[in-house]
C-alpha positions in Angstrom: -151.4 105.9 18.9 -151.1 109.6 18.7 -148.8 111.9 16.6 -147.5 115.0 18.3 -148.2 118.3 16.5 -147.0 121.5 18.2 -147.0 119.7 21.5 -150.5 118.3 21.2 -151.4 114.7 20.6 -153.6 114.0 17.5 -155.1 110.5 17.6 -154.4 108.0 14.8 -156.1 104.7 14.2 -154.3 101.3 14.2 -153.2 101.8 10.6 -151.6 105.2 11.3 -154.4 107.2 9.6 -156.2 110.1 11.4 -158.9 108.8 13.7 -161.0 111.9 12.9 -161.1 113.7 9.5 -161.9 117.0 11.2 -158.7 116.9 13.3 -156.6 117.5 10.1 -154.7 120.8 9.5 -151.6 121.6 7.6 -149.4 121.1 10.6 -150.9 117.6 11.1 -150.1 117.0 7.4 -146.5 118.0 7.9 -146.2 115.7 10.9 -147.7 112.7 9.1 -145.4 113.4 6.1 -142.3 113.5 8.3 -143.3 110.2 9.9 -143.4 108.8 6.3 -140.0 110.2 5.5 -141.1 113.2 3.6 -139.1 116.1 5.1 -140.9 118.9 3.2 -144.2 119.3 1.4 -143.8 121.0 -1.9 -146.4 122.8 -4.0 -147.1 119.5 -5.8 -147.6 117.7 -2.5 -150.1 120.4 -1.4 -151.9 120.3 -4.8 -152.5 116.5 -4.3 -153.4 116.9 -0.6 -156.0 119.6 -1.2 -157.5 117.8 -4.2 -157.8 114.6 -2.1 -159.5 116.4 0.8 -161.9 118.3 -1.5 -162.8 115.1 -3.4 -163.3 113.2 -0.1 -165.5 116.0 1.3 -167.7 115.9 -1.8 -168.0 112.1 -2.4 -167.0 110.5 1.0 -164.4 108.3 -0.9 -160.9 108.7 -2.2 -160.6 109.1 -6.0 -159.3 106.4 -8.2 -155.7 107.0 -9.2 -156.5 107.7 -12.8 -158.9 110.5 -11.8 -156.3 111.9 -9.4 -153.7 112.0 -12.1 -156.1 113.4 -14.7 -157.6 116.1 -12.5 -154.3 117.3 -11.0 -152.0 116.9 -14.0 -149.6 114.9 -11.9 -148.6 111.5 -13.3 -148.6 108.3 -11.3 -144.8 108.1 -11.4 -144.5 111.6 -10.0 -147.0 110.8 -7.3 -144.9 107.8 -6.3 -141.9 110.1 -6.0 -143.8 112.6 -3.9 -145.4 109.9 -1.7 -143.2 106.9 -1.7 -145.8 104.9 0.2 -148.1 105.3 -2.7 -151.2 107.4 -3.5 -153.5 105.5 -1.3 -151.4 104.8 1.8 -149.1 107.8 1.6 -151.0 110.7 0.0 -154.4 109.8 1.6 -152.8 109.4 5.0 -151.1 112.8 4.8 -154.3 114.4 3.5 -156.2 113.1 6.6 -158.5 110.7 4.7 -159.4 107.3 6.1 -157.5 104.3 4.8 -158.9 103.6 1.3 -160.7 100.4 0.7 -158.4 97.8 -0.8 -155.3 99.5 0.6 -153.0 97.0 2.2 
């Protein structure tokens, strides 16, 4: 099931996450965010998104929520406001990461 980005289809898996990590770009992030009801990505959104992508590229896994909060300085409650679907399902999805293990 693809998402349209500037008229081009970007493939998603059955859970709505990107099928290929390398197909992510900021326009894809905006499209995925809009699908999740986030009309605009703020500086805090981008801070989390870029942190998640960098961490995943280095370790091939999404960080634990405590590490995410500590390293970005953004608390868990604020993350939930930014990504109502949660840090795993919402933030990781918009960042183009695969669905984290243990994510429902």
